[in-house]
C-alpha positions as CSV (number, residue, x, y, z in Angstrom):
1,M,25.0,10.7,1.4
2,A,23.7,8.0,3.7
3,Q,20.7,6.0,2.3
4,I,18.1,4.2,4.3
5,S,18.5,1.2,2.1
6,D,22.1,0.9,3.2
7,R,21.3,1.0,6.9
8,F,19.0,-2.1,7.0
9,R,20.4,-4.3,4.3
10,G,18.0,-3.2,1.7
11,F,14.9,-3.3,3.9
12,L,12.7,-0.3,4.6
13,P,11.5,-0.3,8.2
14,V,7.8,0.6,8.6
15,A,6.0,0.7,12.0
16,L,2.7,-1.2,12.1
17,D,0.1,-1.7,14.8
18,V,-3.2,-3.7,14.8
19,E,-6.2,-3.6,17.1
20,T,-8.3,-6.8,17.2
21,G,-11.3,-8.6,18.6
22,G,-9.1,-11.2,20.4
23,F,-5.8,-13.1,20.3
24,N,-6.4,-15.7,17.6
25,P,-5.6,-14.4,14.1
26,E,-7.4,-17.3,12.5
27,T,-10.8,-16.7,14.2
28,D,-10.8,-13.2,15.8
29,A,-11.5,-10.0,13.9
30,L,-8.9,-7.5,12.7
31,L,-10.5,-4.1,13.7
32,E,-7.8,-1.5,13.0
33,V,-4.5,-1.5,11.2
34,A,-2.1,1.5,11.0
35,I,1.3,2.1,9.6
36,C,3.8,4.9,10.3
37,M,6.5,5.5,7.7
38,I,10.1,5.9,8.9
39,E,12.3,8.5,7.2
40,M,15.9,9.4,7.3
41,D,17.4,12.9,7.0
42,E,20.7,13.9,5.3
43,K,22.7,13.3,8.5
44,G,21.5,9.7,8.8
45,Q,19.0,10.5,11.6
46,F,15.7,8.6,11.6
47,Y,12.3,10.2,12.3
48,P,8.7,9.1,12.0
49,G,6.9,10.1,8.8
50,E,3.3,9.9,7.7
51,T,0.8,7.8,9.7
52,I,-2.0,6.0,7.8
53,S,-4.8,4.3,9.8
54,C,-7.8,2.2,8.7
55,H,-10.8,0.9,10.6
56,V,-11.6,-2.6,9.4
57,E,-14.9,-4.5,9.1
58,P,-15.0,-7.8,11.0
59,F,-14.7,-10.6,8.5
60,P,-17.8,-12.8,8.2
61,G,-18.0,-15.3,11.1
62,S,-15.2,-13.7,13.0
63,Q,-15.2,-13.6,16.8
64,L,-15.2,-10.6,19.0
65,N,-14.0,-11.0,22.5
66,P,-15.7,-8.6,24.9
67,K,-12.5,-8.3,27.0
68,S,-10.5,-7.2,24.0
69,L,-13.1,-4.7,23.0
70,E,-13.1,-3.3,26.5
71,V,-9.3,-2.8,26.3
72,N,-9.2,-1.1,22.9
73,G,-12.5,0.7,23.3
74,I,-13.7,-0.2,19.8
75,D,-17.3,-0.6,18.8
76,P,-17.0,-2.7,15.7
77,F,-20.5,-1.8,14.5
78,H,-20.5,1.9,15.2
79,P,-22.2,3.7,12.3
80,F,-19.5,6.4,12.0
81,R,-16.5,4.0,12.0
82,E,-16.3,4.1,8.2
83,A,-14.6,0.7,8.3
84,K,-13.3,-0.9,5.2
85,P,-13.3,-4.6,4.1
86,E,-10.0,-6.3,5.0
87,L,-8.8,-6.4,1.4
88,D,-9.4,-2.6,0.9
89,A,-7.6,-1.9,4.2
90,L,-4.6,-4.0,3.1
91,R,-4.5,-2.1,-0.2
92,E,-4.7,1.3,1.5
93,I,-1.7,0.7,3.8
94,S,0.3,-1.1,1.2
95,R,0.3,1.5,-1.6
96,P,2.4,4.2,0.3
97,I,4.8,1.5,1.5
98,R,5.4,0.2,-2.0
99,R,6.0,3.8,-3.2
100,A,8.5,4.4,-0.4
101,V,10.3,1.1,-1.0
102,K,10.8,2.2,-4.6
103,A,11.8,5.7,-3.7
104,H,14.4,4.6,-1.2
105,R,15.7,1.8,-3.5
106,C,14.9,-0.9,-1.0
107,Q,14.0,-4.5,-1.7
108,R,10.9,-4.6,0.5
109,A,9.5,-3.4,3.8
110,I,10.2,-4.9,7.2
111,M,7.7,-4.5,10.0
112,V,8.6,-2.5,13.1
113,A,6.2,-3.4,15.9
114,H,6.0,-3.8,19.7
115,N,5.9,-7.6,20.2
116,P,5.6,-8.1,16.4
117,M,4.6,-11.8,16.6
118,F,1.1,-10.7,17.4
119,D,0.8,-8.0,14.7
120,L,2.6,-10.1,12.0
121,S,0.3,-13.1,12.8
122,F,-2.8,-11.0,12.2
123,L,-1.4,-9.3,9.1
124,N,-0.4,-12.7,7.6
125,A,-3.8,-14.3,8.5
126,T,-5.6,-11.4,6.8
127,I,-3.4,-11.7,3.7
128,K,-4.1,-15.4,3.5
129,R,-7.8,-14.9,4.1
130,T,-8.2,-12.3,1.4
131,G,-5.8,-13.8,-1.1
132,Y,-3.9,-10.5,-1.2
133,K,-0.8,-11.0,-3.4
134,R,1.0,-7.6,-3.1
135,S,2.0,-7.3,0.6
136,P,5.2,-5.2,0.8
137,F,6.2,-6.7,4.1
138,H,8.7,-9.5,4.7
139,P,6.5,-12.4,5.7
140,F,8.3,-13.5,8.9
141,S,11.1,-11.0,9.8
142,A,10.5,-7.9,12.0
143,F,12.1,-5.4,14.3
144,D,10.8,-5.8,17.8
145,T,10.8,-2.6,19.8
146,A,10.0,-4.5,23.0
147,T,13.3,-6.2,22.7
148,L,15.1,-3.1,21.6
149,A,13.7,-1.0,24.4
150,G,14.5,-3.7,27.0
151,L,18.1,-3.4,25.9
152,A,18.2,0.4,25.6
153,Y,16.1,1.4,28.5
154,G,15.2,-1.6,30.6
155,Q,11.5,-1.3,29.8
156,T,9.4,-3.7,27.6
157,V,5.9,-2.2,28.0
158,L,5.3,0.3,25.2
159,A,4.1,3.2,27.4
160,R,7.0,2.8,29.8
161,A,9.6,2.3,27.1
162,V,8.4,5.5,25.2
163,Q,8.6,7.5,28.4
164,A,11.9,6.0,29.4
165,S,13.3,7.2,26.0
166,G,12.3,10.8,26.8
167,L,9.3,10.8,24.5
168,S,5.7,11.8,25.5
169,W,2.9,9.3,26.1
170,R,-0.8,10.0,26.2
171,Q,-2.6,7.2,27.9
172,E,-6.0,8.4,26.6
173,D,-4.8,7.8,23.0
174,A,-3.3,4.3,23.7
175,H,-4.8,1.3,22.0
176,S,-5.6,3.3,18.9
177,A,-3.7,1.7,16.1
178,G,-2.6,5.0,14.6
179,Y,-1.3,6.4,17.9
180,D,0.5,3.2,18.9
181,A,2.1,2.8,15.4
182,E,3.4,6.4,15.6
183,R,4.8,6.0,19.1
184,T,6.4,2.7,18.1
185,A,8.0,4.4,15.1
186,S,9.3,7.2,17.3
187,L,10.7,4.8,19.8
188,F,12.4,2.8,17.1
189,C,13.9,6.0,15.7
190,R,15.1,7.1,19.1
191,I,16.8,3.8,19.8
192,V,18.5,3.5,16.3
193,N,19.7,7.2,16.5
194,R,21.0,6.6,20.0
195,W,22.9,3.5,18.9
196,D,24.4,5.2,15.8
197,E,25.6,8.1,18.0
198,M,27.2,5.8,20.5
199,D,28.6,3.2,18.1
200,S,32.1,3.6,16.7
201,F,30.7,2.3,13.4
202,N,29.1,5.7,12.9
203,F,26.8,4.7,10.0
204,A,26.2,8.2,8.6
205,S,29.9,9.0,8.3
206,Q,30.5,5.7,6.4
207,H,28.1,6.9,3.7
208,L,28.9,10.6,3.2
């Protein structure tokens, strides 16, 4: 039977999205972080699994760009946000990933993101700032769905790429880390499944 660890050289792909208070990971606040697990069925087809999302407290002294907040619609100090400190948010998203890495016999997780340089830079800055030692993600490698969608569908904007792939898109839910992570995972799965169906390599049949 095909194993997810065989498909990506021992890595477990996990979709991640962040919402922030700006573009500088060293100075601007991380406000939301979400992951969407990626699963594989017995036929070697990939599909999005559980989504886990955390609101995050702005770290002390962090900057909040009004233009960024206007785009993502986040009120960082809303009393009902139930935001967590950065370290607690990292722990919350990391626990299920480490369990999945072990269950799928993978070496570690690899981020799937739309333009992952941005998400990975904020994740790594938060890890450094908090001194967190147990990140399950590869520190610099990632799968970029903007590049993959550009190849597969000729679209690089997430909303357009998702729709070009035949999946649904709700603009009113965009710029929520949980929604964007789930749509990114769905897009990634759609592209990988399409490739495996087209490619003569036929990954699933190689591992039956």
